[in-house]
Backbone bond lengths (Angstrom), bond angles and torsions (degrees), N, CA, C in turn:
res aa  C-N    CA-C-N  psi(-1)  N-CA   C-N-CA  omega(-1)  CA-C   N-CA-C  phi
1 X - - - 1.440 - - 1.515 108.70 -
2 X 1.324 117.99 133.89 1.451 122.92 -178.47 1.515 109.13 -117.51
3 X 1.326 115.61 130.63 1.467 120.02 179.11 1.509 110.21 -71.86
4 X 1.324 117.65 137.68 1.458 122.63 -179.96 1.525 112.32 -109.43
5 X 1.326 117.86 -8.33 1.446 120.52 -176.06 1.525 110.67 -71.20
6 X 1.332 117.55 142.63 1.467 119.80 175.82 1.520 109.70 -70.46
7 X 1.323 117.77 159.60 1.455 120.12 179.65 1.527 110.16 -64.46
8 X 1.325 114.60 150.29 1.456 119.17 178.19 1.507 109.16 -104.64
9 X 1.293 115.14 158.59 1.459 120.59 178.48 1.505 108.99 157.60
10 X 1.301 116.36 161.11 1.452 119.23 -177.72 1.520 111.24 -68.28
11 X 1.299 116.41 142.66 1.460 122.05 171.51 1.526 105.63 -94.67
12 X 1.294 117.26 120.68 1.454 120.89 -174.96 1.513 108.40 -108.61
13 X 1.292 116.71 133.03 1.463 121.17 -175.99 1.521 111.87 -77.22
14 X 1.335 115.46 162.95 1.459 121.90 177.30 1.523 110.74 -62.53
15 X 1.345 117.27 -24.40 1.466 120.45 179.89 1.518 111.27 -62.25
16 X 1.323 117.24 -27.36 1.462 121.19 -178.62 1.520 111.75 -86.49
17 X 1.335 117.53 6.13 1.468 120.35 -179.39 1.510 112.31 86.75
18 X 1.325 117.87 8.90 1.450 122.58 -178.69 1.518 109.03 -121.23
19 X 1.321 116.59 148.91 1.457 119.90 176.35 1.524 108.85 -154.21
20 X 1.328 114.98 155.86 1.455 120.70 177.72 1.515 109.29 -83.26
21 X 1.323 117.52 132.73 1.457 121.40 -179.04 1.514 108.89 -136.91
22 X 1.335 118.33 131.46 1.461 119.23 178.41 1.515 110.77 -68.98
23 X 1.318 115.54 143.20 1.461 120.61 176.40 1.506 109.66 -77.75
24 X 1.310 116.06 144.34 1.462 120.63 175.92 1.513 109.11 -89.50
25 X 1.318 116.81 159.09 1.454 120.49 174.10 1.511 112.30 105.17
26 X 1.307 114.53 157.27 1.458 121.00 -178.77 1.514 110.53 -63.53
27 X 1.325 115.43 135.11 1.457 120.13 174.77 1.508 114.32 74.25
28 X 1.345 117.32 9.25 1.454 119.19 -176.99 1.514 110.62 -123.85
29 X 1.308 117.62 47.03 1.434 121.66 -174.58 1.514 115.03 -83.58
30 X 1.307 119.57 7.76 1.448 120.56 -179.38 1.525 110.78 -86.37
31 X 1.314 116.44 175.40 1.453 121.23 -178.15 1.506 111.12 -94.95
32 X 1.296 114.09 158.93 1.448 120.52 173.46 1.528 107.33 -141.46
33 X 1.300 116.86 156.83 1.441 120.54 177.78 1.515 108.10 -97.87
34 X 1.327 116.04 129.35 1.455 121.45 -176.58 1.519 107.87 -119.30
35 X 1.327 116.75 135.50 1.453 121.45 -179.38 1.515 108.99 -125.26
36 X 1.326 116.52 130.07 1.455 120.33 171.84 1.521 108.07 -78.23
37 X 1.325 115.81 131.50 1.452 121.23 -179.90 1.523 107.32 -124.19
38 X 1.303 117.41 127.44 1.471 122.61 177.71 1.522 112.04 51.62
39 X 1.327 117.19 39.71 1.446 120.87 173.80 1.510 117.09 70.79
40 X 1.311 120.73 18.57 1.443 117.77 178.08 1.517 114.56 -175.11
41 X 1.314 117.79 -51.19 1.457 119.68 179.58 1.520 108.50 -66.50
42 X 1.326 114.45 147.85 1.465 119.25 -179.32 1.520 110.32 -121.12
43 X 1.293 114.93 140.96 1.454 122.24 171.16 1.511 106.97 -109.06
44 X 1.314 116.85 134.75 1.460 121.36 -179.30 1.527 107.94 -113.24
45 X 1.320 115.94 122.71 1.460 120.92 177.98 1.521 108.92 -100.53
46 X 1.324 116.31 126.79 1.459 121.20 176.65 1.516 107.35 -117.90
47 X 1.313 115.78 145.47 1.459 121.06 -175.88 1.515 110.48 -121.02
48 X 1.315 115.89 133.69 1.461 122.14 170.88 1.524 107.09 -125.27
49 X 1.305 114.85 167.95 1.461 119.85 179.47 1.518 108.05 -133.58
50 X 1.318 117.14 136.24 1.461 122.01 176.07 1.521 107.10 -119.22
51 X 1.316 115.54 126.63 1.458 120.98 -176.42 1.534 109.32 -121.07
52 X 1.325 115.85 131.43 1.449 120.93 175.43 1.520 108.50 -72.88
53 X 1.344 116.56 128.84 1.451 121.89 -178.94 1.526 110.01 -96.37
54 X 1.335 116.18 -59.58 1.450 122.56 177.49 1.518 108.79 -169.56
55 X 1.322 116.15 164.09 1.459 121.82 179.79 1.516 109.65 41.39
56 X 1.332 116.87 -116.70 1.473 120.58 179.36 1.523 110.28 -116.95
57 X 1.318 115.59 41.70 1.466 121.68 -179.81 1.527 109.63 -116.32
58 X 1.339 115.03 136.73 1.456 122.27 -179.51 1.521 109.04 -134.79
59 X 1.314 116.48 153.27 1.468 121.61 174.30 1.515 107.69 -120.86
60 X 1.322 115.71 124.25 1.450 121.47 175.61 1.515 108.97 -100.02
61 X 1.339 116.64 134.75 1.459 121.71 -177.45 1.519 108.91 -130.51
62 X 1.344 116.19 135.80 1.458 120.01 177.01 1.522 110.37 -91.73
63 X 1.316 116.76 -179.65 1.463 120.86 -175.74 1.529 112.72 -68.98
64 X 1.343 118.14 -14.05 1.461 121.41 175.64 1.529 111.77 -95.98
65 X 1.334 115.93 8.00 1.466 123.90 178.79 1.533 113.48 69.04
66 X 1.323 117.81 24.30 1.464 121.43 169.63 1.521 106.53 -81.62
67 X 1.331 116.82 137.78 1.463 119.90 -174.49 1.504 112.40 -125.56
68 X 1.322 114.48 156.16 1.460 122.15 175.52 1.534 107.53 -141.97
69 X 1.333 115.44 140.50 1.455 121.33 179.74 1.527 108.72 -91.98
70 X 1.309 115.86 133.93 1.472 122.49 176.26 1.525 107.88 -124.20
71 X 1.325 115.00 148.03 1.457 118.70 177.72 1.514 109.69 -158.14
72 X 1.334 114.40 171.97 1.462 118.65 170.87 1.519 108.17 -71.12
73 X 1.297 116.78 167.15 1.471 119.82 -176.24 1.521 113.31 -105.37
74 X 1.342 117.68 14.25 1.462 118.69 175.51 1.516 109.58 -74.05
75 X 1.310 116.80 160.84 1.479 121.92 -174.43 1.521 113.14 -55.27
76 X 1.303 117.12 -41.86 1.465 121.54 -174.42 1.531 112.67 -71.89
77 X 1.318 116.96 -32.91 1.469 119.93 -170.47 1.514 115.31 -113.77
78 X 1.299 119.43 4.64 1.461 121.74 -174.81 1.528 111.07 -76.36
79 X 1.332 115.72 90.04 1.461 121.18 179.55 1.529 112.16 -118.85
80 X 1.300 116.98 -1.15 1.461 121.88 -179.29 1.511 110.03 -160.39
81 X 1.308 115.16 -174.61 1.464 119.56 178.51 1.513 110.20 -76.33
82 X 1.333 115.34 152.11 1.462 118.92 172.67 1.528 107.30 -77.28
83 X 1.322 117.73 153.03 1.466 119.63 178.42 1.534 112.87 -55.67
84 X 1.330 117.22 -37.11 1.468 118.27 -179.87 1.524 111.88 -70.60
85 X 1.338 118.26 -33.09 1.466 120.59 173.89 1.523 109.69 -68.91
86 X 1.306 116.51 -35.05 1.453 121.08 178.20 1.528 111.54 -62.47
87 X 1.321 116.55 -32.76 1.468 120.62 175.34 1.532 109.87 -62.19
88 X 1.331 117.85 -42.69 1.462 121.11 178.15 1.531 110.57 -66.16
89 X 1.325 116.78 -40.51 1.470 120.75 177.22 1.533 109.79 -62.84
90 X 1.312 116.48 -42.16 1.470 120.17 179.13 1.515 110.96 -62.22
91 X 1.315 117.48 -41.70 1.460 121.30 177.87 1.526 110.28 -63.24
92 X 1.320 116.60 -46.71 1.468 120.68 178.82 1.519 112.24 -62.32
93 X 1.327 117.39 -43.11 1.457 121.20 179.65 1.512 112.56 -67.12
94 X 1.310 116.69 -39.69 1.458 121.65 -179.24 1.522 110.69 -63.42
95 X 1.313 116.74 -49.36 1.458 119.26 -177.52 1.522 111.37 -73.56
96 X 1.332 118.72 -33.23 1.466 121.48 177.16 1.526 110.41 -61.98
97 X 1.318 116.87 -44.09 1.469 121.64 177.86 1.529 109.92 -57.26
98 X 1.337 115.95 -47.42 1.458 120.44 -179.75 1.527 111.52 -61.93
99 X 1.316 117.16 -48.04 1.465 121.49 -176.27 1.519 111.05 -61.08
100 X 1.328 117.05 -44.48 1.472 120.02 178.10 1.537 109.48 -61.51
101 X 1.316 117.40 -46.92 1.477 120.73 -179.04 1.528 111.55 -60.69
102 X 1.320 116.91 -44.45 1.460 121.22 -178.52 1.520 110.96 -66.60
103 X 1.331 117.36 -45.34 1.472 119.57 -179.93 1.530 111.53 -65.41
104 X 1.325 117.70 -35.94 1.462 119.60 175.82 1.530 111.05 -63.95
105 X 1.329 117.17 -41.30 1.468 120.90 178.19 1.520 111.46 -64.90
106 X 1.350 116.47 -30.53 1.458 120.87 177.50 1.527 111.85 -83.34
107 X 1.334 115.56 5.96 1.468 123.30 178.69 1.538 112.52 59.09
108 X 1.330 115.06 35.41 1.453 120.09 175.37 1.528 108.27 -81.95
109 X 1.308 117.36 145.85 1.473 121.87 -177.65 1.529 110.11 -90.28
110 X 1.317 114.33 71.96 1.457 123.26 -178.99 1.533 109.66 -77.66
111 X 1.336 116.04 131.72 1.469 119.90 177.47 1.532 112.38 -117.84
112 X 1.321 116.79 -13.59 1.454 119.26 179.21 1.519 111.76 -169.64
113 X 1.314 115.18 154.42 1.460 121.33 176.08 1.516 108.07 -149.26
114 X 1.311 115.98 129.75 1.461 121.40 173.16 1.517 107.31 -129.09
115 X 1.318 115.64 129.84 1.455 121.75 -177.88 1.528 108.14 -116.00
116 X 1.326 116.31 124.51 1.466 121.53 176.70 1.513 107.76 -111.01
117 X 1.333 116.39 124.85 1.460 121.30 -178.05 1.523 107.79 -115.30
118 X 1.333 116.16 125.33 1.454 122.07 179.70 1.526 108.40 -119.29
119 X 1.318 116.40 126.82 1.455 119.91 -179.96 1.510 111.49 -119.26
120 X 1.328 116.16 141.24 1.465 122.65 175.22 1.527 108.21 -103.46
121 X 1.338 114.99 119.19 1.452 121.70 -179.29 1.517 110.36 -107.89
122 X 1.338 114.74 154.24 1.450 119.53 171.49 1.523 109.14 -67.07
123 X 1.314 116.45 153.92 1.459 121.37 -178.09 1.532 113.12 -78.38
124 X 1.328 117.24 -16.06 1.462 121.35 -176.21 1.526 111.73 -117.36
125 X 1.352 115.65 154.92 1.473 119.86 179.28 1.527 111.42 -54.55
126 X 1.304 116.50 143.03 1.463 130.00 5.33 1.528 113.87 -89.19
127 X 1.287 119.33 20.71 1.467 125.30 174.95 1.531 114.10 56.41
128 X 1.329 118.18 49.06 1.476 118.77 -179.27 1.520 111.74 -69.20
129 X 1.313 115.49 150.65 1.463 120.04 171.40 1.524 107.81 -79.83
130 X 1.327 115.38 135.77 1.456 120.34 175.52 1.516 112.00 -110.30
131 X 1.321 115.55 -29.94 1.466 120.64 178.78 1.523 108.43 -134.03
132 X 1.319 114.90 135.87 1.458 120.81 175.99 1.511 107.21 -133.65
133 X 1.328 116.11 128.63 1.460 121.07 178.63 1.534 109.18 -117.20
134 X 1.322 115.03 134.19 1.463 120.84 179.73 1.516 108.38 -115.79
135 X 1.336 115.42 125.85 1.474 120.55 175.26 1.524 108.28 -113.74
136 X 1.325 114.98 127.04 1.459 121.86 179.05 1.523 108.59 -105.17
137 X 1.315 117.13 126.67 1.451 122.41 170.66 1.522 106.12 -107.82
138 X 1.333 114.98 105.52 1.457 122.04 -172.19 1.528 108.56 -105.06
139 X 1.323 116.80 123.83 1.470 121.68 179.47 1.520 109.85 -112.10
140 X 1.333 113.92 143.08 1.453 117.07 177.12 1.506 111.89 176.36
141 X 1.312 114.09 -173.09 1.462 121.58 -179.47 1.514 108.26 -114.58
142 X 1.329 115.58 119.45 1.466 123.28 178.79 1.532 111.73 55.19
143 X 1.330 117.05 42.48 1.462 120.79 177.83 1.528 109.19 -69.49
144 X 1.304 116.21 136.69 1.454 120.74 176.67 1.515 110.93 -82.23
145 X 1.326 116.83 129.73 1.461 121.16 179.11 1.525 110.89 -57.33
146 X 1.319 116.67 -44.22 1.468 120.91 179.95 1.523 110.94 -63.59
147 X 1.324 117.82 -40.66 1.463 121.54 179.44 1.528 110.56 -62.10
148 X 1.339 116.87 -43.52 1.465 121.32 179.56 1.525 109.70 -66.26
149 X 1.322 117.00 -48.49 1.465 121.16 179.53 1.524 111.36 -57.54
150 X 1.323 116.17 -47.00 1.470 120.62 -178.78 1.526 111.65 -64.59
151 X 1.336 117.42 -40.31 1.465 120.82 179.37 1.531 110.89 -61.44
152 X 1.318 116.13 -43.97 1.472 120.55 179.46 1.532 109.89 -65.26
153 X 1.304 116.57 -46.10 1.473 121.09 -178.47 1.520 111.15 -62.56
154 X 1.327 117.37 -44.46 1.466 121.12 179.04 1.526 110.66 -62.97
155 X 1.326 116.61 -41.11 1.466 119.81 177.41 1.522 110.62 -60.45
156 X 1.321 115.76 -51.37 1.464 121.42 -176.90 1.519 112.78 -63.16
157 X 1.326 117.42 -38.11 1.466 120.86 -172.58 1.517 114.30 -95.91
158 X 1.332 117.92 -23.17 1.460 119.10 -170.93 1.529 114.72 -123.27
159 X 1.328 118.25 -43.97 1.460 120.07 -168.01 1.522 116.47 -103.50
160 X 1.307 119.17 -33.40 1.469 120.63 -172.39 1.534 111.19 -75.35
161 X 1.329 115.56 108.11 1.466 120.34 -177.72 1.533 112.01 -66.69
162 X 1.318 117.27 -30.79 1.466 119.62 179.43 1.527 109.15 -69.44
163 X 1.323 117.90 -44.05 1.469 120.85 177.16 1.525 110.32 -61.13
164 X 1.322 117.25 -41.33 1.471 120.79 179.59 1.522 111.26 -63.18
165 X 1.323 117.31 -33.77 1.443 121.97 179.76 1.527 111.77 -74.31
166 X 1.323 116.70 -40.06 1.461 122.24 -175.80 1.532 111.67 -80.95
167 X 1.338 116.55 -33.01 1.469 121.04 -178.96 1.513 109.13 -57.82
168 X 1.299 117.15 138.20 1.458 120.80 -176.79 1.523 111.11 98.30
169 X 1.308 115.99 -26.54 1.472 121.42 174.87 1.517 108.90 -99.51
170 X 1.335 115.07 -42.89 1.464 121.04 179.09 1.527 108.56 -126.96
171 X 1.307 115.86 143.85 1.459 120.97 174.91 1.532 107.60 -76.14
172 X 1.324 116.84 127.04 1.454 121.62 179.93 1.527 108.89 -110.50
173 X 1.335 115.62 124.00 1.455 120.94 175.62 1.526 108.32 -122.49
174 X 1.326 115.71 162.27 1.458 118.34 178.82 1.521 110.86 -151.50
175 X 1.322 114.06 158.04 1.458 121.68 169.61 1.533 106.58 -148.10
176 X 1.312 115.25 173.34 1.459 118.95 -177.68 1.510 110.55 -151.13
177 X 1.319 114.03 156.15 1.454 124.17 174.32 1.512 107.35 -126.91
178 X 1.322 116.17 133.12 1.459 120.86 175.74 1.520 107.62 -103.25
179 X 1.322 116.61 127.58 1.464 122.20 179.08 1.520 107.87 -115.96
180 X 1.320 115.34 122.48 1.463 121.69 179.84 1.521 109.42 -79.12
181 X 1.334 116.80 127.13 1.462 121.43 176.09 1.506 111.00 -94.79
């Protein structure tokens, strides 16, 4: 089941220093709320919606109406990813997007990328992640080791918003393998 309702949230007028602005870039045609802070820095508010479907199943929907199913992981109710697994997927997707973009800009002949994210959680509630390891399997033709290393490092340290959010709570490590096609 996929939620069709638009995201909810307050609409804030330009008088409050906030306004709706379309995102630039492919696949990012939805709106975001932007706030000027101290005459220059901007805060961007994004809204998602999570709706209970049944039993222990939920559907999360973003402002572009893309949806993902979440559920508990017990035998009876496992119909989607758990929210904590979704965090690992989000981290992997965020950094994979960056790495592909950076390697393309460096004119590397990338033919494939697979990112495996492994997280170590505490055994007791609230089950926080303390360690997260990211392994990149990078495929291509004559890929430069330095180009791959730099792309991963730049993603982890500068561009990946999920890594920036998780860093400080969980230790993030990474390694990579380059496979020649």
